[in-house]
N, C-alpha and C positions, 0 to 999 in steps of 0.2 A: 879530169876535174872530179869525177865521181870518187876516185881513190882518195883525193885530197879531202873531200867532204867526209868520207868515212873516218879519216884521222881526227876530225874535229868533234866527233861524237862517237863514243864507245859505251859499253856497259859500265865502265869504270869512271868515266869522266866526260864532260863536255868542255870544249875549248872555244874561247873567243879572244883572239889576239894573244896577249901575253898571260891571260888568266885561264886557269883550269877550274872547273866546277865539279866537285866530287860529291856524289849523293851522301847525305848525312841524315838518314831516316830517324835516328834516335834522338835528334836534337829537340829539346823542349825549350823553345825560346820564350822569354818573358815578353808577352805581347806589348807591354807598356814600354819596353826598351827597343822595339822594332821600329826602325826608321823607314820612311817612305820617300821614294824618288831621291835616293842618296847616291852621291858620286863615289866611284871606286877608282882610285888613281895611283899611279906610281910617280913620285916626284912631281915634275911640272908638266907631265904629259896630258893629253886629252882624256877626260874621265869617261869611264863606262858608267852609265846610269842604271841603277838597280831599283826595281819597283819596291822590293822589301829587302832590308839589310839589318842584320843583327850582329853586333860585335862584342867580343869578350876579351878582356885583358889588354896587353900592350903597354907601351911606355907613353906617358903624356908628354907632348912636345909643343913648342911654340913655333909656328910656321909663318913666314912672310916671303915676299918675292926674293929678297936677298938671302934667305935661308930656306930654300924649298924643301929640304929634307928634315928640317926642324932642329930646334935646340931643346935640350932637357931643361927643366926648371932651373937647375944650378947654372948651366951655360947661359941661359936667358938672363938671369940675375947678374951674372958676371959681365955680360955684354952691356946691360943697362948702366952698370956702375962705370964701365970704361967709356961708354958712349951714350949719354942720356938722351940724345936726339933719336936713338933707335926706338924709344918708346912710341914714337909717332909713325912707325913703319907698317901699319895695318896688319897686325898680328892676328892669327887664328890659333886656337888651341885644338890640337888633333891627337890621335893615337897612332904611334909608330908600331908597326908589326903586330897588330892585334890578330886574334883568331876571328875570322869573318865568315858569316853564313849569309847566303842570299836565296831568294825564291822569287817567282814571278818573272817578268820580262827584264832582260839585261840588254841594253842597247848601247851602241857606239857609232859615231859617224863613219868610221872606216870598216865596220863589220856588220854582218847580218845579225838582227836581233835574235837572241836565244830565249826560249821560254822554259823555265824550270818549275816543274809541278810541285816539288817539295823543297825542303831546305837542302842546300848544297854548301859544303865548305869551300871557301875560295883559296886557291893555291896559285902563287905567282910562278911563272916560268923560272927555272933555276938559273937562267943566264945571269940573274942578278948576283949570283955568288962568284962570278968570274972577276978577275982583277980589273977588267975594263969597266965593270959596272959597280965598282966599290963606292962610288959617290951617289948611288941611287937608292932611295928608301921607299918602302911600301907605307903610304899614309892613307888613313881613312878618317 
């Protein structure tokens, strides 16, 4: 068990489930854009809750239960034209594949809470690049 714990925290990263947290000491986050108690999730999985989260870039997408990986604005408009009832599907606007930084406590029901003293860049386990994971997206 001790060896396994060592793999979850090194000088280069801290791991919690499918997420890696890489120290980013040079990040100067715009404090007005820092979100509090923000979920970090992949597709429709259980979210990791981040005490402080700062996101940059990404693609704006429309997400609902029927489209958990999101539709671009163009795809969303085409869907509404084809199926006007879709406008009632409880949509949320989110960012797909942004660069995300977190600090403070990161918790998840299935993992021990990690405490990050400074800003850390969030990296997803690269298993999402496999053919089996082609239908999963990083949404924030």
